[in-house]
N, C-alpha and C positions, 0 to 999 in steps of 0.2 A: 305206697306213694300215690297210686291212682285215687284212693279214698281221700287222701289229703288234698289233692288237686280238685277233686269233686266238691269238697266242702268250700274251698276258696272260690270256685266258679259259682257256687250257690250264693255266697255272700256278696260278690261283686255287684250284681244287679240292684242290691238293696241301696246302693249309694244314690239312686235316683228317687228314693222314697222319702218319707218325712216322719219324724217323731223324736224321741229322746234316747241317746245312747246310754247304756249302763244305768238306767233309772235315775239319772242326774245325781248319782252318788259321788261324794268326795272320797269317802272311805267305805270299803266293803270288806266284810270278813266272812269266811265260810269254813265250816268244820264238818267232817263226815267220815265215813268209812270207805276204804278201798279194798277190793279183792285183788291183792297183788299176786301176780304170777311171775315166775322168773325162769329164764334160761341162763345159766351161769357156768363158767369154766374158770378154773384157777390153775396156776402153775408157779413153782419157784424152782428155778433151774440153775445149777452151778455152771461156771464157765466150762465149755467143752463137752457138757453132758447133753443127752438127748432130751428134748422137751416132752414132759409127760403131763398132759392136761387132765384135771379132775373135774367132772361135771357133777351137778346136784344128784343126778340119777346114779352115778357111780358111787356116791357117798350115802345113798339112802335118804336124802333130804327131801322132804315134801316141797314141791315147787310152787305152792300157793298158800297164802296166809292172809287173814283179814287184819288190816292195820288202820291207824288213824291217819287221816289226810287233812291238812290245814292250808288255807290260802288267804292272803291279805293283799288288798289292792288299794292304792292311794293315787288319786288324780290330783297331782300337786300343781299342775298348770293346765291350761285349756287343751293342749295337745300332748302333754307329757304325763306318764303314769309310772309308778313304781309298783312292782309285784314281787311277792315272796310266797313260795309254797314249800311244804314239807311233807315227806312220806318216809316210810321205813320198810325194812324187810328183816325178819328174824326167824330163823329156822334151825333145827338140829336133826341129826340123822345117825343111824347105826347100820352097818352092813358088813358082812363077811365077804372079803374080796375074792373074786374068781381070777384076778390077774395080779401080777406083781406091779409095783409102781414106786414112785418117790415124790417127795415134796421137801425141797431144801435138803437138810441133813438126814431126813427120815426116809428110810427104805423099808419095803415090806415085800413078802412073798405071798403066793396063793394061799388062801385060808386065813390070812390075818384079818382080825376084826378092827374096823375103823369107826371111831366115834368122832363126829364132826359137828361144828357149829358155824353158822354164817350170820353175821349181823351187819346191816347196812342202814345208814341214815342219809337221805338225799334232800339237799336244800337247793332250790332253784330261785335265783335272784335275777330280776330283769328290770331294766329301765327302757321304756317304750316311747316312741315318738310317732304320732299320727300324721303322716304326710298327706293323706287324703281323708277329709272328714266332712260329713253333712250332719243334719240335725238328728239322724237316726242311725248312722253307721260310720265306720272308719276302717282304714287300712293303714298299717304302719310298719315300722322297723324297730327292732329292739336289740340291745346288747346286754350281756350279763354273765353269770357264772352258774354252772352246775357243780355243786360241792358234794362229793360222795365220800362219806366216811365208811370204810370197809374194814371188817375184821374177820379173819378166817382161822379157826382152831381145829387141830387134828390130833387125835390120840390113837396110837396103834397098839393093839394087844394080840397076843397069840396064846392058844391053849398049850399047857405044858404040865410037867410034873413037878410039884413042890413038896419035898419031904415024903415022897412016895405016894402022894395023893394028887388027884387032878386039880387044876387051877388055871389061872391066867397069868401071863407074864407081860409086863408093860415093855414094849419095844422102844417107845419114845413118843415125844410130843413135839409139835411145831405150831407156830403161830405166824400168820401173815397179816399185816395191817397197813393201810395207807389212808391218807386224806388227800383226795385228788381234786383240786380246784380247776375245772376245765371251762374256759370261756365259751360262749355261744353267741351266734347272731340269729335273730328271729325275724320271720315274717308273720304279722299278726293281722287279724280281721275280726270285726264284731258288728252285730246289727240287732236292732229291736224289731220284734214282730208285734204290732199293736202296742198296748200299754203295759202288758204284763209278762212278756217272754223276751229273754235276751239270749242270743247265740254268740259264741266266740270260738276262735280256733287259733292255735299258735304252732308253727313248725320251725324248728331250729337245727342248725348244723355248725360244727366247727372242728377243725383238726389243728393240733399244735404240738410242737416238740420244744421243750425247754428244760434246762437243768437236767435232772435225772428222769424226767417224765416224757413219754411219747403217747399222746392220747387223742381220742376222737369221741365226740358225742353227737348223737342224732336224737331229736326229741319231737314229740307230737302231743299236743293237748287240745281237747275240745270239750265244750260244756254247753248245756241248755239249762237256763234258770227261769223259774216261774215265780212271780211275786203275787200271791193272792192278797197280801196286805202291802201297804206302801213300803214299809221298811223290812219286812220279813219274807223270806222265800224258801224254796226247795229246788234242788237241781240234780241233774245226772250228768256225768261226764266220762271221759276216757283219757288215760295217760299212758304213753309209751316212751320210755327212755332207754336208749342203747349206749352203753359206755364201754370203751375198749382202751385199756391203759397198760402200758409197759413201764415198769419202774426198775431202773438200773441201780443196784446196790453193790456193795463191795463183793466182787467175785461171784455175783449171781444176778439173775433177772427175774422179777415177779411179773406175772401176766394175769390180768383180770378182764374177762369178757362177759359183760352183763347185759341182758335184755330184761327189763322190768316193765310190766304192763298190766293193765286191768281197768275195770269200770269203777266209778266213784258215785256214791250217793251222799248228798250233803245238804245241810241247812245253812242259810245265809242271812246276814243282816247288813243293811246299808244306811248311811246317813251323810 
């Protein structure tokens, strides 16, 4: 949080300067690669049972992967912008468990082999209003949605004897999946440095309980973009999204605690 405040304190003095915000683009599009790292825990617990959370480390899943990152920005009025970004996380793991555990109807003992998969697609949609704006910088507020599509698969197997010879026995499989549309409120800021460099930052937070969902989202995004040519540029950024969701289903509760973060390198075009 101190880093976030530091970036905004850096951007505020720029409101006294002069030049063009966002290269005078009406539309801008960026695509690149993100080194996504994840801290994630999952649980699916029946009524009255103890909560048993599974982490990526518990399941032998790599906590980092390179993914495609996409961002679209539309300045549809002088002080209003629409923004959409997309990223994903896809990983699989295998591990022989040193502890007993459970996930929904699936229970296992020490020594059970767990094969797991975790797939996530994250869409961030925002509409932003610049309440303070000069020729080269702005500060604004935004509202929108973080839509997280999550799917978690688990296969439990144990070594055993089949027809007098060694082999594996499938104990069972379970799947957990949700699509969680979590609203968010943002504080945004951006500024130009000279003619060719643009800096921006967004910090957002929201918590809400509705229907069968009880969720919280905290997000931070920042980027620096350099335009060596009028319409084409290159940039670096960083994104961190923390999502905590409880989903109440018939006679059970699913919990997903996700921290997804990493640097981004991208190419951009504006017009």
